[in-house]
C-alpha positions, 0 to 999 in steps of 0.5 A: 872595660877590658876583656880581662876585667869582664872575665873577672866579673864573670868568674865572680858570678858564673859557676866555673863549670860553665867555662869559656874558651878564652876571655874574648867578650864579643861586641859584634860579629859579621860573617866569619869575623868576630870583634871583641870589646877592645876592637880585636878582630878574630877569624871564626873557625868555630861558628858558635860550635856549628851554629852560624853556618850561614855566617854571623848577622846574615842580613836575611836572617836579621830581617826575618827576626826583626819583622817577627819581633815587631809582631810578637815574641812569644805566645807559646806554640802549645797555647796559641800557635802561629803560621811560621811554626807550621811552615818550618815544620812543613819545610823540614819534614819535606827536606828530611831524608825519609821517604814515608809520611813525616812529622816534626816537633820543635823544642829549644836545645839539642839535648831536648831533641835527644831526650824527646827522640828517646821518649818518642821511641819508648812510647812507640815501642813500649820498651826501655833500652837505648844503645849508643856508641863510645865517643858519641855526644848527645847533650848535658842533661842526665839522660843525654849524659848517659847516652854520651860516650865521653867522660871528661868533662861531660860525665865526670862527677855527675852520675848515676845515670839512667838505667837501660843505656848501653854503649858499643864501640863506634867503627874507627879505622884510624884507631883500629876499630873495624866495622865488624868489631863494632857490630860484634860488640852490639851483638854481645850487648844483645847476648850479655846485657839486654835482649833486642826485644827490650831495646827501644832505640839505637842512636848514633851521629853520622859523623861524631862531633865531640868524639873527634869527627869520625864518619860512620861507614855506609856499610856499617850504617846499613847493617845498623839499619838492618838490625833495627828492622829485624828487631823492631828498634827505632833508629835515631840519627843525631844530626845536631852538629852535622845538619843544615849544609854543614857536611855538603848535604843538608843532612849527613845521613844522606851520605849513608844511603839509609833512612832513619826513623827519627832525626834530631836537629839543632845548632845550624837550624836557625842561625843562632836562635835557640830551636831544635827539632825531632823529625821522623816517621809519622806513625812513630812521631804520633806515639806520645799522647797530646801534651807529652811533648813540647816546652814553654819556649819550644818553637819560638816564633823568633827562631821559627822566622830565623829557621825559615830564613836559614833554609832560604839562604841555604838554597839560594846561596847554594851552601851545600856546594859551598860547604864542599868548596870550603872543606876542599880548600881547608883539606888541601892547605892542611895537607901542605901543613902536614908535610911540614908538621908530622904531628898532624897524624890524620886529616878528616873532612866531610864538607865543611866539617874538618879535623886534624888529629895530633899525635907524636910521630914516633910513638903514635901517642895522642898530644892533648897538651899540644892541642890545648896549647894550639887552641890558646895560641891561635886564639891569642893570634886572632883565630878561634878554633875548637878542640875535641876528641875522646883523647883531647887531641883533635882540632876541629874546624867549623867555619861559616859556610859563607867564609871568604877564602882569603880569610881561610888562608890567613887563619890557616897561616896562623895555625901553621905558624903556631904548630911549627913554633912548637918544637 
């Protein structure tokens, strides 16, 4: 059967709300190459949305999961746990950028991690309020949609959302939002919407993902940390898209020189096997009563085995350093393309988390239609890329950290041709 035939079958049985980027039905994938059922090969600049940081089908991860599968696939860690569940928690809590005693809880999805981080913060503080930031993305469940600061497509038509959630602008120099303006807006929330003594948590992404790859300024993050300390508010850093070597550090929070109280993790944690985590200060993590946290598939043994292998690969293959090399290669080539294409208004790069923002060079207005077209054209020519941004005008690059440089060169040459073809 062809890709299009499978797409027709998919459209007939899968709700349209669960759309797909392109009618590409994957048969196999290795490192940074995806091959579809028709034999077409694609350079993967998406990594399943920052999941396969270690590349597709890494042999060490495959071996670890195959070994686990021969032993057992599920017992439920809340009924009869297993050693990998504990070992992974030991390693992740040791590596988290938190100096005090640290504990973890495993779940299945990033949204579950965010939901449980908020639950933990509320249990610890006895308070209801949560403050998030415009442009932030925290998941698709009801509470997470309430926290998310981007309407289309994540919130449109799905309200009402939970009460006691408030949003402040995220600092964004490129769009004229200063750190001081963001902090003043936060103070306005305290003055006009909810007193700080009723706020359980403030949550932000060290680098906004769906919002457009805007990095939090260190001085601003320090000010947020100080506000949380002043008012007894739990600080949650959402590392779901930024974690596990993606940014050149194991966690992007390390760039900010602050310690979060809680961290949410998922995506790259296990190389494609579903698992997420909340990691944080032990006294906060222990606030919920036994049974208050968890899930039937939380901390799957297959995913725990994969997670241990991922950490081993990151260390032995020095993927944090590799992320910097990949990101620098992208940045330099993108600057060359920008010189020929003024529609690239901005280039942002932290490790292998890279973005270009497309604007009209005369008016400065965003170009969402060009962005959408570019995604489609690149895919049709063999390169998988993703868009993002509140205004829909950002192309993000999330290649496997193990990608070879000739593939980057080839993929960006296709991107350049597609961009320059649009006059």
